[in-house]
C-alpha positions, 0 to 999 in steps of 0.5 A: 110290365112296369116295375115300380121300385118302392112302395112309398107315396110316389110309387103308390100314386103311380101304381094307383094311376096305372091300376085305373088305366089297366096297365100291368105293373108290379111294386117291389118293396124292400120292407115288409110294409108300405108308406116309405117316409110316411109312418103313422104309429098307433099307441096302446091307447089308440092315439095316432102318432106321426113318426114321419111326414105330417103337415101340409099347406094350401100351397100343396095343391097336388096333395090336396087334389089327391086327397079330394079325389080319394075323399080323405078329410083333413083338419087344421093344425092347432096352434094356440096364441103363443109359442115358446122359445127354449134356450136358457142361455139366450136373452130371448128365452120365453113365451111370445105371441105367435105371428099371423101365418098361413094355417097348416093341416093334417090328414084325418086318421093320420098320414097313413090314411092316404097310403092305405087308401091308395094301397086299397085300390091294388091287388095282393099280387101287385106288390112283393115285400121284403125284396131288395133290388140289387141290379137293373140291367138293359137287355135289348128291348127290356130292363132286367131287375134282379133282386137279392133273392136272385129273382128276376123281373123283366120290364118295359119300364122301371120306376125308381120310386126311392130316394136318389141317394139310396138307389145310387148307392144300393143298385148296380146299373148295367150299363152305368148311368151317366156320370152327372146323374150318378154324382148328383144322386149320390149328393142329394139329401134324402128328406127326413134322413137325419130327423128324429121324430118324438111324441108324448101321449097324454090323457088331456091337453092341459097345455091349452089352459092358461095361455100355455104354449105347445108350440116350442122352438129351440136351438138346443133341445131335445125338442127343437120343434114341438106341436100340439098333436091332438086328433081331429075329434079332440079325444086323443092328445099328444105333443109331437115334433123333432128332436135335435139329431145330436141326441141320437148318441144317447140312449132312448131312456135318456132321451125320454127323460130329457124330453119330459124334463124340457117339457115340464120346465115349460108346461109344468109338472103335469107333463110327468103324468104322460101316458107314453113316449114314442120316437123314430130315428130315421138315420137308423133306417138303411133305406132312408139314410145311406151311407151313414157317415155322409152329412148333407144340407137340407134339401141339397139337390132336391128337385134337380132337373136331371131327375126329371130326365129319362134314361135307358131310352126312356125305359128308366124313370126317376121318381120319389119326392126328391125328383119333383119340380115343386116342393121336393122332399114333401108329400106334395112333391111325392104326389107330383112325382108319381103323377108325372111318372104315370104321364110319361108311361102313358105317353110311351104306351101311346107311341108304342 
């Protein structure tokens, strides 16, 4: 039996491959939902809003290959001709021509389409929800995984498909993991951990008129990055991006007011006719940001080679996007990690 801790993208990729190979496994997920840092929200108006991982490029070949295999469509991110740099105190404040750049893409139906397609290949009994792993203990030829409800799972191999900083702080290992691994894991930034994603939904994409710019960059905010978030069919419209993390300290109502004020200053008073405002503060998620008080540089220790080693005599495998050798922290890195993990499992199975 293989135990996979975490039902994010990397864990689900491994599970999908194991299901195809008819190798028994069980996913243990701490939340009541799948997806990890992929979180697509549907508004009352049935507009899909990405509160988590969103974009990818042509360089993300692991992800593209998987999307093709699963027959999931993607579409180009609308850019327009201009972007707006928002900083009234800067001489560079204003609208600029967008430089020529590689296109970026989004998944049709939202990033959750990938998660749901992977999950759809599994059986109901393949996953348990609302279960937090608190200890992994090596006993003779097995690893014993203990959950917070005192349930134990015995496994030939255990997959850590959660961010290194999370498992290093929240799971006890017996015997203890090597000191270098513990230190590196505890000092690895979890991608998205300090992010605030926000979006405003609209009836029409008025910003596409009169050479206005929905692509906004700012060093202050509240939006520090903002993009057109219309769907592929172009019948649902929104603006979506990242807020300055410092705005976490004020209320949601105040954030919404400041977001609308910022956008209306740039795009006009039509912004104030928005249908709805949405946000997700990832630092308030205990299974993405922990401990709360520690700040790390973006991508700190992401892709560290120690995460691609195996431990407990090759029975403990570290997965999650942060363990990937290319594009760690991104969806592509999660796919790479999930597929690499599957290869390690099958190689060990052949040896045995």
